[in-house]
C-alpha positions, 0 to 999 in steps of 0.5 A: 661535303669536303675532306681536306688534308692540311700540312703544318709543321711536318704533320698531315692533319685531316679535316672533315668539313660539312655544311654550307661554306658561309658558316657560321663555323664550328670546330670539333675536337675529339678526345685522346685517341678518339675519332669523329665517331665519338662526337658524331651526334654533336657534330650532326646536331651543330649542322642541324642548327645551321653550323658548318662543322670542321672535325679536325683530327690530330696527327696520328689520330687520323693520318701519319706521322704521329705527334712528336713529344717536342710539339705535343704540349697543349699550347702547341696543339692549340697553335696547330688547330688555329693554324689548320683553321686559318688554312681552311679559311675559318676566322672565328668559330664555336669550338666543341671539344670532348676530353683532350679536345676540350682541353685544347679548346680551353687553351685556344680560348686563353691564347686567342679569345677573339677567335672563339665565339663560344665553347661547348666542353664535354668533360674537358681536361685542363681545368683542374687536377682530377685525371684518373689515378692511372695517369700517374703511371702513364707518366713514368718512363718504363711503366708508361711505355708498357701501358701505352702500347698498341693493341687491337682495341680497348677491352670490354672490361676496361670500357665498362669500368673506366669509360661508361657509366651505370646507365649504359654499362650493361648495354651489350649492343652499345658496348659492341658498337663502341668497340667496333669503332675503336682501333689502337694503331701504332701511330695513334698510341705514339701520339697519345704517349707524346701528349702525355709525356710532353705535358708533365713536369721534369722527371725529377719533379714528377717523382716528388709530386707522385704522392700529390693528387694531380701533381703531374697535371700542373703543367697544363691545367689552366687554374686561375686563367679560366677567369679570362674566359668569362666573356666567352659563352660557355656550355659545360656538360659532364657525366656524374660517374666520369672516372677519367676526369671528375665532374667536380672540375665543372665547379671551377668553370662555374666559379670563374664564369657565373654566366656559363651553363654547367650541367651534369648527367646522372649515371653517365661516364666519360663517353658522354657524347655517345652515352647521353647523346640526346641529353647533350644535344638538347642542351647544345640546342638550348645554349645555341638559342639563348647565347649563340644565335644572337652572335650570328643571326644573319648566317643561320639557316631557317 
C-alpha cells in the first residue's frame, strides 16, 4: 500500500496505489467531483483479479490547489494523468473511468493508444452529446457560477432524482451512506467550474448553440475518433435510467468497435459503480478473463 503526492504543472496530485508493484497496472479515474469511494468496489475487484491499482485524484478533488481553466481541457487532463503515470513508473495500464474519468480515459486512448491495454468505461462522458440539460446552464457565466458554488453536500432530493435509478432510489440506508461521503469543498467546486468552462465553445458560439441539444459539448466529444480505439479491448457499462449521461451513447461505442462489450443495467442511474457494484464487478471479471488476461498472463496472481 502506498499513497504518493505527485507534483506536475503547479498542481499536487494524490495517487493511492495498492497491490503488488510488479503489476499489471490499472489506473482508476473517478467522476466529476467524486472521490475514491465512488469507484472503490471496482478498484477492489481489479485488485482481486491481480492488478496493481492506482487511484488518481485530479487537482482540487483531492489536494489543493484547484484546477485552473487554462489547464482543464480534456486533452490537458489526459496529459496530466499520463504524466502522473510516468512519474509513478507505469508504462502501460488498463484504465477504469467513471463519468468524467471515463471521458479522460477515452482521450488518453486517442492521444496515446499504446499506453492503454484496456478500457473499462462506466457511463463515460465525451462519447456523444447527451449530458443532462442543466449542463447548458453551467456553461452560462453568471448562472453557471451560481449553480456551481460550494455547499456542504448534495441534497438528498437531487441525489434521488438525478443520480440514482429506481432500483436504489428508495433505499434510505444507501442514500445516507452516499451523502456521508460527499463533500463539496471550495477547491473541488472551483475545479468543477474550471472543467466545465474550459471544455466549451467560445461564449458567442455558446449562445448560438444554446437551442441545439448538446451543442456546448462539441469541443470535447470524440465523435468519429472513437473508431480509432477499435483495437483496444473495451468494456462499457451503463445504467438504463442515467439522467446525467444517456445510455444511448453506448451505441456509439458499439458501432465504432463491434468487438467492444456493452452492457446496460436496468433500473440503474448515474451512480452505477455503487448502485450496481456486484453487477459491474461480474462483467469486469468476465471481461478480464476473456479479453485482458491473455495480454499479461505471466504477471497475474494465481
